[in-house]
C-alpha positions in Angstrom: 0.2 0.0 -0.3 1.1 3.8 -1.1 2.1 6.1 1.9 -0.2 8.9 1.7 0.4 12.1 0.8 0.2 14.4 3.2 0.0 18.8 2.3 2.2 20.4 4.5 2.3 24.6 4.9 4.6 24.9 2.9 3.1 23.0 -0.1 0.9 26.7 0.1 4.0 28.5 -0.2 6.1 30.6 -3.7 8.9 31.8 -2.9 8.1 34.2 -5.9 6.0 36.4 -3.2 8.8 37.1 -1.5 11.0 38.0 -4.4 8.5 40.4 -5.7 7.6 41.7 -2.2 11.6 41.8 -1.8 11.6 44.3 -4.6 9.0 46.6 -4.0 10.0 47.4 -0.6 13.0 47.8 1.6 12.7 47.1 5.1 12.7 50.2 7.3 13.2 49.9 11.7 11.0 53.3 12.3 7.3 53.5 11.6 7.5 57.5 11.3 10.1 57.2 8.5 8.2 54.2 6.8 6.2 54.8 3.4 3.7 51.9 4.6 2.4 49.9 7.5 2.2 46.7 6.6 -0.1 44.9 9.4 -1.2 41.5 9.8 -4.2 41.7 7.9 -2.5 43.5 4.8 -0.1 40.8 5.1 -2.7 38.1 4.8 -4.5 39.6 1.6 -0.6 40.3 -0.5 0.3 36.8 0.6 -2.9 35.3 0.6 -1.6 33.4 3.4 -5.0 32.6 5.7 -5.3 29.8 8.7 -7.0 26.2 7.3 -7.5 23.7 10.1 -5.5 20.4 9.8 -2.7 22.5 7.8 -2.2 25.8 10.1 -0.7 29.2 9.9 -0.1 30.0 6.0 1.0 33.3 7.2 4.5 31.9 9.2 6.2 30.6 6.1 5.9 34.6 5.0 6.7 36.3 7.8 10.2 33.8 8.4 11.2 34.8 4.9 10.8 38.1 5.2 12.6 38.3 8.5 15.7 36.7 6.7 15.1 39.3 4.6 15.7 42.3 7.1 11.8 42.8 7.7 11.4 42.3 11.0 7.5 42.3 13.3 7.4 45.9 15.7 4.8 46.9 17.1 2.8 50.0 15.3 1.8 52.7 17.0 -1.5 51.6 17.0 -0.4 49.0 19.0 -1.2 46.0 16.0 1.8 44.2 15.1 3.1 45.4 11.9 6.2 45.4 9.4 7.1 49.1 8.3 8.3 49.6 5.2 9.9 51.9 2.5 9.3 52.6 -1.3 11.9 51.1 -3.4 10.6 53.3 -6.6 8.3 56.4 -6.3 6.5 54.7 -9.6 5.8 52.1 -6.3 4.3 54.8 -4.7 0.5 54.4 -4.4 -1.2 57.3 -5.2 -3.9 58.4 -3.1 -7.0 61.1 -2.9 -7.3 62.3 0.8 -10.4 63.8 -0.1 -12.1 61.3 -1.1 -11.2 59.2 1.2 -12.5 61.8 4.1 -15.2 62.8 2.2 -14.1 66.3 1.6 -15.3 68.3 -1.2 -12.8 69.3 -3.9 -12.9 72.7 -4.8 -12.2 73.6 -8.7 -11.6 77.7 -9.6 -12.2 78.7 -12.8 -10.4 81.8 -14.1 -11.3 84.7 -12.6 -12.6 83.0 -9.7 -11.6 83.3 -5.6 -12.1 81.1 -3.3 -13.9 82.1 -0.7 
């Protein structure tokens, strides 16, 4: 009788995802100097690594690999575990329109019009 094949946590691990991460970000030790704060939730989404019953937490091998590349998990100012990163290129920085996020009105002034 053939031995049953067991599914291992590393069956879900892709080194290419870690390589993509490392080509986009530098580790940053200080949250105040970081371009972005990657919380547990954001890391899970990036790596598509969630808990699987009977196998374990698929994020663990990614965190281990990131730590080997200098990305250490720390506590953010909000009290969450997070990895602080700097973007490798300006092109990697997201264009964020804070007026949409904060529901602020956007004003457009034409020629001759003045702000009130």
